[in-house]
N, C-alpha and C positions, 0 to 999 in steps of 0.2 A: 818826642812821642807825639804821633799824629792821632789824636783821639777820634776824629771822624773816621779815619780809615780802619782803626781797630774796631769801632762800633759796626762799621759796614761789614767787616770780615765775619763778625759774629752772626750776621743775618742768616747765614746758612744753617744755623742751629735754632732758629726762632721757633720752629714747630716740633723740635725734639722734646719728648716728655721729660720733665724734671727728674723723674725716677730713673729714666734711662741714662741721663747725663750723670747722675749720682753713681750709678753702677759702673759706668765707663771710667769715671775718674777714680773710683775706689779700686777698680781692677787694674787699670793701665797707668795710673799716675805714678811718675817716678818717685815722688815724695812718699808715696804709700809703701814702696818696696825698697828702692835703692837707698833711701835716706832713713830707713828704719833704724839702722845703727848710726851712731853719731859720726858724721863725716869728718874727714881730716881737717877741713877748713872751719869747723864749728867755732873754734876759739878766736878766729880772726875778727878784727874790728871792722864792720862793714855798715854802710848805710842800708836802710830798708830796700832801696832800689837795687843795690849790689847784691843783697841777700836774695831777693826775688829772682834776679837774673841767674845767680849761681844755683839756687835750688831747682829752678825750672828749666835750666839749659838742657836741651835735647829731649824734653818730654813731648811725647806724641799727642797728648790730650790737653795741651795748654788752653786752647780755645774753649773746649768743653768745660774745663775747670773754671775759666773766667766767666763764661756764660752762666754756669751754675751759681757761682758766688754773687754775680750781679742780680740774678733772679731772687735768690733766697735771702741775701743780706742787704743788698742795695747800699744806701748811704751808711749803714751800720757795720760795714765790712771791717774786719780786722785780720791781721796776719798776712801771709803770702798766699795768693791764689792766682793762677793763670799767668804767672811770670810778672805780676805787677804788685807793687807795694799797696798798702791800704790807702795812702794818700792819692796814688795814681788812679786806683779804682774809684775812689770818691769823686775825683775830677772827671773820670770817664762816664760815670753813671748818668748824668743828664744827657749826654750825647747818645748813649745807649737807649735811654728811655724814648728819645725822639725818633728812634728807628721803628717804633711801632710795637704792636702787641706781640706777646710771646705765649707759647703753650704753658699753661699752669703756672704763670709767674706769681710770685708771692705778692704781698701787699704793695701797692703803689706808694712811692714816697712823694 
């Protein structure tokens, strides 16, 4: 995982209002609709990274989801967001912070 390139990719969303990101993720996020019923692979033993990859595969709003979670949760992130595990997002967070200000970002860590 190249943290610098992931943080750089999110720059295109830096000025999107947080409320808009939230609406887009809630409306278009695969996990909000496709996974509403328990998926067939739910009982498989997977690492958090494998779970994140499986849950978010093919989702068209992965970047928006990741940007939203980094803004709102930062280092306190839990679960699967944007195709990354919580550990991966915590590792990404400092790189993301160095990319500069964001619209309506939550408290700085």
